[in-house]
Every structure is written in structure tokens, then in C-alpha cells.
Residue frames as a rotation matrix with the C-alpha (Angstrom) as fourth column:
MET 1
0.200 0.616 0.762 35.09
0.979 -0.157 -0.130 11.98
0.040 0.772 -0.634 13.28
LEU 2
0.874 0.106 -0.474 35.78
0.219 -0.957 0.192 15.45
-0.433 -0.272 -0.859 14.68
LYS 3
-0.063 -0.985 -0.160 39.41
0.017 -0.162 0.987 15.13
-0.998 0.059 0.027 13.59
ALA 4
-0.443 -0.042 0.895 38.35
0.834 0.346 0.429 14.23
-0.327 0.937 -0.119 10.03
VAL 5
0.634 0.731 0.252 35.99
0.772 -0.617 -0.152 17.21
0.044 0.291 -0.956 9.89
GLN 6
0.690 -0.432 -0.581 38.67
-0.022 -0.815 0.579 19.57
-0.724 -0.386 -0.572 11.18
GLU 7
-0.392 -0.872 0.292 41.18
0.270 0.195 0.943 18.23
-0.880 0.448 0.159 8.66
THR 8
-0.083 0.469 0.879 38.67
0.995 0.089 0.047 18.66
-0.056 0.879 -0.474 5.85
LEU 9
0.888 0.436 -0.147 38.03
0.440 -0.898 -0.008 22.26
-0.135 -0.058 -0.989 6.87
ARG 10
0.276 -0.873 -0.402 41.78
-0.072 -0.436 0.897 22.98
-0.958 -0.219 -0.184 7.10
GLU 11
-0.505 -0.451 0.736 42.25
0.631 0.389 0.671 21.53
-0.589 0.803 0.088 3.61
CYS 12
0.388 0.723 0.571 39.44
0.919 -0.351 -0.180 23.69
0.071 0.595 -0.801 2.25
VAL 13
0.873 -0.136 -0.468 41.03
0.038 -0.939 0.343 26.80
-0.486 -0.317 -0.815 3.76
ARG 14
-0.102 -0.991 0.085 44.45
0.108 0.073 0.991 25.76
-0.989 0.110 0.100 2.44
GLN 15
-0.571 -0.066 0.818 43.01
0.783 0.254 0.568 25.41
-0.245 0.965 -0.093 -1.07
ASN 16
-0.933 0.192 -0.304 41.12
-0.187 -0.981 -0.046 28.69
-0.308 0.014 0.951 -0.65
ILE 17
-0.559 0.822 -0.108 37.72
0.363 0.360 0.859 26.99
0.745 0.441 -0.500 -0.92
LEU 18
0.531 0.826 0.190 35.33
0.279 -0.382 0.881 29.26
0.800 -0.415 -0.434 0.94
ALA 19
-0.337 -0.815 -0.471 38.29
0.729 0.091 -0.679 30.28
0.596 -0.572 0.563 3.09
PRO 20
-0.782 0.024 0.623 36.91
-0.291 -0.898 -0.331 33.61
0.551 -0.440 0.709 4.39
PHE 21
0.257 0.961 0.107 33.62
-0.669 0.096 0.737 31.98
0.698 -0.261 0.667 5.31
LEU 22
0.529 -0.079 -0.845 35.23
0.364 0.921 0.141 28.96
0.767 -0.382 0.516 6.93
LEU 23
-0.563 -0.822 -0.087 37.68
0.468 -0.230 -0.853 31.07
0.681 -0.521 0.514 8.91
THR 24
-0.713 0.323 0.623 34.87
-0.574 -0.779 -0.253 33.09
0.404 -0.537 0.741 10.49
ARG 25
0.274 0.913 0.302 32.40
-0.959 0.235 0.159 30.22
0.074 -0.333 0.940 10.97
GLU 26
-0.520 -0.598 -0.610 34.59
-0.584 0.770 -0.257 27.15
0.623 0.222 -0.750 11.47
LYS 27
-0.913 0.184 0.365 32.77
-0.235 0.495 -0.836 25.93
-0.335 -0.849 -0.409 14.60
GLU 28
0.016 0.993 -0.120 29.33
-0.669 -0.078 -0.739 26.29
-0.743 0.092 0.662 13.01
VAL 29
0.255 0.007 -0.967 30.40
-0.908 0.345 -0.237 24.49
0.332 0.939 0.095 9.82
SER 30
-0.776 -0.602 -0.189 32.12
-0.468 0.750 -0.468 21.80
0.423 -0.274 -0.863 11.86
ASP 31
-0.651 0.605 0.459 28.95
-0.352 0.296 -0.888 21.23
-0.673 -0.740 0.020 13.91
ILE 32
0.343 0.797 -0.497 26.84
-0.832 0.012 -0.555 21.00
-0.436 0.604 0.667 10.76
MET 33
-0.083 -0.461 -0.883 29.24
-0.807 0.551 -0.212 18.52
0.585 0.695 -0.418 9.15
ILE 34
-0.950 -0.261 0.169 29.29
-0.307 0.700 -0.645 16.34
0.050 -0.665 -0.745 12.27
SER 35
-0.239 0.947 0.216 25.49
-0.544 0.054 -0.837 16.45
-0.804 -0.318 0.502 12.36
PHE 36
0.393 0.351 -0.850 25.34
-0.918 0.203 -0.341 15.25
0.052 0.914 0.402 8.74
PHE 37
-0.519 -0.650 -0.555 27.81
-0.570 0.747 -0.341 12.45
0.636 0.139 -0.759 9.44
ASN 38
-0.866 0.230 0.443 25.82
-0.315 0.437 -0.843 11.40
-0.388 -0.870 -0.305 12.51
GLN 39
0.140 0.978 -0.157 22.58
-0.750 0.001 -0.661 11.37
-0.646 0.210 0.734 10.51
GLU 40
0.176 -0.156 -0.972 24.19
-0.857 0.461 -0.230 9.21
0.483 0.874 -0.053 7.83
GLU 41
-0.845 -0.523 -0.115 25.48
-0.375 0.732 -0.569 6.78
0.382 -0.438 -0.814 10.47
ILE 42
-0.563 0.719 0.406 22.06
-0.431 0.164 -0.888 6.63
-0.705 -0.675 0.218 12.15
GLN 43
0.366 0.714 -0.597 20.38
-0.890 0.080 -0.450 6.01
-0.273 0.696 0.664 8.78
ALA 44
-0.213 -0.534 -0.818 22.88
-0.710 0.660 -0.245 3.27
0.671 0.529 -0.520 7.94
ILE 45
-0.963 -0.105 0.247 22.26
-0.260 0.599 -0.757 1.58
-0.069 -0.794 -0.605 11.29
HIS 46
-0.164 0.982 0.090 18.50
-0.607 -0.029 -0.794 1.88
-0.778 -0.185 0.601 10.82
ASP 47
0.311 0.251 -0.917 18.69
-0.937 0.240 -0.253 0.44
0.157 0.938 0.310 7.30
TYR 48
-0.647 -0.622 -0.441 20.81
-0.502 0.783 -0.368 -2.46
0.574 -0.016 -0.819 8.54
ASN 49
-0.853 0.345 0.392 18.37
-0.252 0.385 -0.888 -3.21
-0.457 -0.856 -0.241 11.36
VAL 50
0.162 0.940 -0.300 15.36
-0.796 -0.055 -0.603 -3.06
-0.583 0.337 0.739 9.02
ALA 51
0.109 -0.198 -0.974 17.06
-0.841 0.503 -0.196 -5.43
0.529 0.841 -0.112 6.57
LYS 52
-0.877 -0.478 -0.046 18.09
-0.360 0.718 -0.595 -7.78
0.318 -0.506 -0.802 9.38
GLN 53
-0.523 0.763 0.380 14.54
-0.420 0.157 -0.894 -7.87
-0.742 -0.627 0.238 10.75
ALA 54
0.352 0.641 -0.682 13.12
-0.913 0.075 -0.401 -8.50
-0.206 0.764 0.611 7.27
GLN 55
-0.295 -0.533 -0.793 15.56
-0.656 0.716 -0.238 -11.38
0.695 0.450 -0.561 6.77
GLU 56
-0.952 -0.041 0.303 14.65
-0.273 0.559 -0.783 -12.89
-0.137 -0.828 -0.543 10.15
THR 57
-0.076 0.996 0.053 10.94
-0.641 -0.008 -0.768 -12.68
-0.764 -0.092 0.638 9.28
ALA 58
0.330 0.147 -0.932 11.56
-0.912 0.304 -0.275 -14.31
0.243 0.941 0.235 5.90
LEU 59
-0.689 -0.642 -0.336 13.66
-0.500 0.757 -0.420 -17.07
0.524 -0.121 -0.843 7.47
LYS 60
-0.757 0.456 0.469 10.99
-0.345 0.330 -0.878 -17.77
-0.555 -0.827 -0.093 10.06
GLN 61
0.240 0.927 -0.287 8.19
-0.762 -0.003 -0.647 -17.87
-0.601 0.375 0.706 7.50
THR 62
0.091 -0.291 -0.953 10.21
-0.860 0.459 -0.222 -20.10
0.502 0.840 -0.208 5.16
VAL 63
-0.900 -0.437 0.013 11.08
-0.368 0.741 -0.561 -22.56
0.236 -0.510 -0.827 7.92
LEU 64
-0.480 0.792 0.376 7.46
-0.388 0.193 -0.901 -22.73
-0.787 -0.579 0.215 9.09
LEU 65
0.371 0.616 -0.695 6.22
-0.896 0.042 -0.442 -23.22
-0.243 0.786 0.568 5.53
MET 66
-0.287 -0.541 -0.790 8.70
-0.697 0.684 -0.215 -26.02
0.657 0.489 -0.574 4.85
ARG 67
-0.940 -0.018 0.340 7.76
-0.286 0.585 -0.759 -27.68
-0.185 -0.811 -0.555 8.14
ASP 68
-0.138 0.986 0.092 4.04
-0.531 0.005 -0.848 -27.41
-0.836 -0.165 0.523 7.36
LEU 69
0.415 0.243 -0.877 4.63
-0.907 0.190 -0.376 -28.86
0.075 0.951 0.299 3.88
GLY 70
0.938 0.010 0.347 6.37
-0.122 0.945 0.302 -31.87
-0.326 -0.326 0.888 5.40
VAL 71
0.540 -0.829 -0.146 9.90
-0.317 -0.040 -0.948 -31.07
0.780 0.558 -0.284 4.25
ALA 72
0.587 -0.423 -0.690 12.50
0.742 0.623 0.250 -32.97
0.324 -0.659 0.679 6.28
ARG 73
0.869 -0.256 -0.424 14.56
0.109 -0.736 0.668 -30.82
-0.483 -0.627 -0.611 8.63
GLU 74
-0.091 -0.979 0.183 17.81
0.462 0.121 0.878 -31.69
-0.882 0.165 0.442 6.86
GLU 75
-0.219 0.110 0.970 16.31
0.966 -0.118 0.231 -30.63
0.140 0.987 -0.081 3.52
ALA 76
0.839 0.542 0.035 14.95
0.522 -0.823 0.225 -27.47
0.151 -0.171 -0.974 5.11
VAL 77
0.458 -0.769 -0.446 18.47
0.169 -0.418 0.893 -26.60
-0.873 -0.485 -0.062 6.29
ARG 78
-0.422 -0.662 0.620 19.87
0.713 0.181 0.677 -27.23
-0.560 0.728 0.395 2.82
GLN 79
0.101 0.569 0.816 17.19
0.925 -0.355 0.133 -25.17
0.366 0.742 -0.562 1.09
LEU 80
0.909 0.221 -0.354 17.46
0.371 -0.817 0.441 -22.32
-0.192 -0.532 -0.825 3.59
ALA 81
0.088 -0.965 -0.247 21.23
0.298 -0.212 0.931 -22.14
-0.951 -0.155 0.269 3.15
LYS 82
-0.517 -0.262 0.815 20.84
0.828 0.086 0.554 -22.13
-0.215 0.961 0.172 -0.62
ARG 83
0.303 0.789 0.535 17.92
0.876 -0.451 0.171 -19.69
0.376 0.417 -0.828 -0.85
TYR 84
0.991 0.129 -0.017 19.30
0.121 -0.868 0.481 -17.12
0.047 -0.479 -0.877 1.61
ASP 85
0.383 -0.921 0.068 23.01
0.018 -0.066 -0.998 -17.69
0.924 0.383 -0.009 0.93
LEU 86
0.707 -0.063 0.704 23.62
-0.702 -0.185 0.688 -18.75
0.087 -0.981 -0.175 4.54
LEU 87
-0.553 -0.830 -0.075 26.40
-0.751 0.535 -0.386 -20.75
0.361 -0.157 -0.919 6.07
GLN 88
-0.260 0.422 -0.868 25.34
0.100 0.906 0.411 -24.28
0.960 0.020 -0.278 6.96
ASN 89
-0.733 -0.101 -0.673 25.61
0.660 0.137 -0.739 -23.50
0.166 -0.985 -0.034 10.67
ASP 90
-0.891 0.425 -0.159 23.41
-0.358 -0.874 -0.328 -20.38
-0.279 -0.236 0.931 10.34
ALA 91
-0.328 0.790 -0.517 20.77
-0.651 0.207 0.730 -22.31
0.684 0.577 0.447 8.40
GLU 92
-0.369 0.137 -0.919 20.80
0.476 0.877 -0.061 -25.06
0.798 -0.460 -0.389 11.05
THR 93
-0.922 -0.002 -0.388 20.38
0.349 -0.442 -0.826 -22.45
-0.170 -0.897 0.409 13.77
ALA 94
-0.694 0.701 -0.164 17.41
-0.719 -0.666 0.198 -20.86
0.029 0.255 0.966 11.98
VAL 95
-0.177 0.634 -0.753 15.69
-0.288 0.698 0.656 -24.22
0.941 0.333 0.060 11.47
ARG 96
-0.555 -0.086 -0.828 16.30
0.671 0.541 -0.506 -25.21
0.492 -0.836 -0.242 15.09
GLN 97
-0.971 0.115 -0.208 14.99
0.044 -0.775 -0.631 -21.83
-0.234 -0.622 0.748 16.29
TYR 98
-0.543 0.782 -0.306 11.80
-0.826 -0.562 0.029 -21.70
-0.149 0.269 0.952 14.22
TRP 99
-0.739 0.223 -0.636 10.88
-0.212 0.819 0.533 -25.34
0.640 0.529 -0.558 13.55
THR 100
-0.636 0.444 -0.631 8.97
0.718 0.639 -0.275 -25.84
0.281 -0.628 -0.726 16.82
ILE 101
-0.935 0.333 -0.119 7.08
-0.261 -0.877 -0.403 -22.53
-0.239 -0.346 0.907 16.93
């Protein structure tokens, strides 16, 4: 990432975009840019984890509901795969994991 930031700053100087400012404050600007990139990466990771947790909660609740309604395990797998766009193996794993809770 540092290399990409440095290349971006060099390109800005080459194209005379804020060149005087960048030449005198390259380290400060570089640190700020890296900080922004890191924050974006952290936010993306956080968003992914929140979405993953929400999906796991939904899978669990759906499996438990189907079980409580008397849906056969095989049908629960089929419905889970269809409803959540899962691979057959992933749906089977979810049903196996949550069915006996």
C-alpha cells in the first residue's frame, strides 16, 4: 500500500497537481493517505463480519423454525440452499449444525 501511495504522490507532482505542497509535505500526506486506506479496509472487514454474522443468525433461525414446523431435514436443506443461495454442501452443514440446538 505504501508503494501505491508513493506512486500516486509522484504522479501528482509529475502532473503538477499540488506539486509545491506535496513536495514540502510528502510524508504527512502519505501518512494521511495510508490512514484513509487503512480505515476503508477496517470498515470493509467490519461490514463483511456484520453481514456474515447476520447471515449465520438468519440461517440458524430458519433451520430451527423449519425443524419446529416439522419440515423434513432433506427439505430443510433444499429450502435453505434455495432461500439463501447456498451450495448444497453449505446448506447441509447449516442444517446439521443447527438442527439439534
